[in-house]
C-alpha positions as CSV (number, residue, x, y, z in Angstrom):
1,M,95.3,117.9,97.7
2,A,93.7,114.6,98.5
3,P,95.2,111.4,97.1
4,R,93.3,109.8,94.2
5,A,91.0,107.0,95.0
6,D,92.3,104.7,92.2
7,R,96.0,105.0,93.4
8,R,96.5,102.7,96.3
9,P,99.8,102.3,98.2
10,P,101.9,99.3,97.2
11,T,101.4,96.1,99.2
12,P,104.2,95.2,101.6
13,G,106.8,92.9,100.2
14,V,106.1,93.8,96.6
15,E,108.9,95.4,94.7
16,W,108.5,97.2,91.4
17,E,111.0,98.3,88.7
18,F,110.0,101.5,86.9
19,E,110.9,102.8,83.5
20,R,110.2,106.3,82.4
21,M,109.8,107.2,78.7
22,T,109.2,110.5,77.0
23,I,107.4,110.1,73.6
24,P,107.4,113.1,71.2
25,R,104.2,114.4,69.8
26,D,105.3,113.3,66.3
27,F,104.3,109.7,66.9
28,S,100.6,108.8,66.3
29,R,98.4,107.4,69.0
30,S,98.2,104.0,67.2
31,F,102.0,103.7,67.0
32,V,102.4,104.5,70.7
33,T,99.8,102.0,71.5
34,R,101.5,99.3,69.5
35,M,104.9,100.1,71.0
36,L,103.5,99.9,74.6
37,V,101.7,96.7,73.9
38,Q,104.9,95.2,72.5
39,R,106.8,96.2,75.6
40,A,104.1,94.7,77.8
41,E,104.0,91.4,75.9
42,H,107.7,90.8,75.5
43,G,109.1,92.6,78.5
44,G,106.6,92.0,81.2
45,W,105.9,95.7,81.7
46,E,102.5,97.2,82.6
47,L,101.3,100.8,82.3
48,D,101.5,102.7,85.5
49,R,101.0,106.3,84.4
50,V,100.6,108.4,81.2
51,R,100.8,112.2,81.3
52,I,100.2,114.3,78.2
53,A,101.9,117.7,78.3
54,P,100.4,120.8,76.8
55,D,102.9,120.6,73.9
56,G,101.7,117.1,73.1
57,T,104.6,115.0,74.4
58,R,103.6,111.9,76.4
59,R,105.4,111.0,79.6
60,V,104.9,107.3,80.3
61,V,105.8,105.3,83.3
62,L,105.9,101.6,83.0
63,R,106.4,99.1,85.8
64,R,107.0,95.4,86.4
65,R,107.2,93.3,89.4
66,I,110.6,92.3,90.8
67,I,110.5,88.6,91.8
68,R,113.2,87.8,94.2
69,Q,114.3,84.2,94.7
70,L,114.3,83.2,98.3
71,R,117.5,81.7,99.6
72,A,117.3,78.2,101.1
73,R,118.0,78.1,104.8
74,E,121.1,76.1,105.7
75,S,119.3,74.4,108.6
76,L,117.0,72.6,106.1
77,F,119.8,70.8,104.5
78,A,121.9,70.0,107.5
């Protein structure tokens, strides 16, 4: 099976944190949308993937970029 054109490999040096969620079919589409928007606005998450199972449950993968602070080199301050 060929890889999808819209899924490109991550760029080197970029690290991501992933969170997987399973949302039951009982929740309405508008509620799920509001919940995901709230997590994006307040937690810095973005939507990576949504899969809807035949039974109606949603499997959602959120991601956010990990920003690492670079350590100062000792030779700069000597």
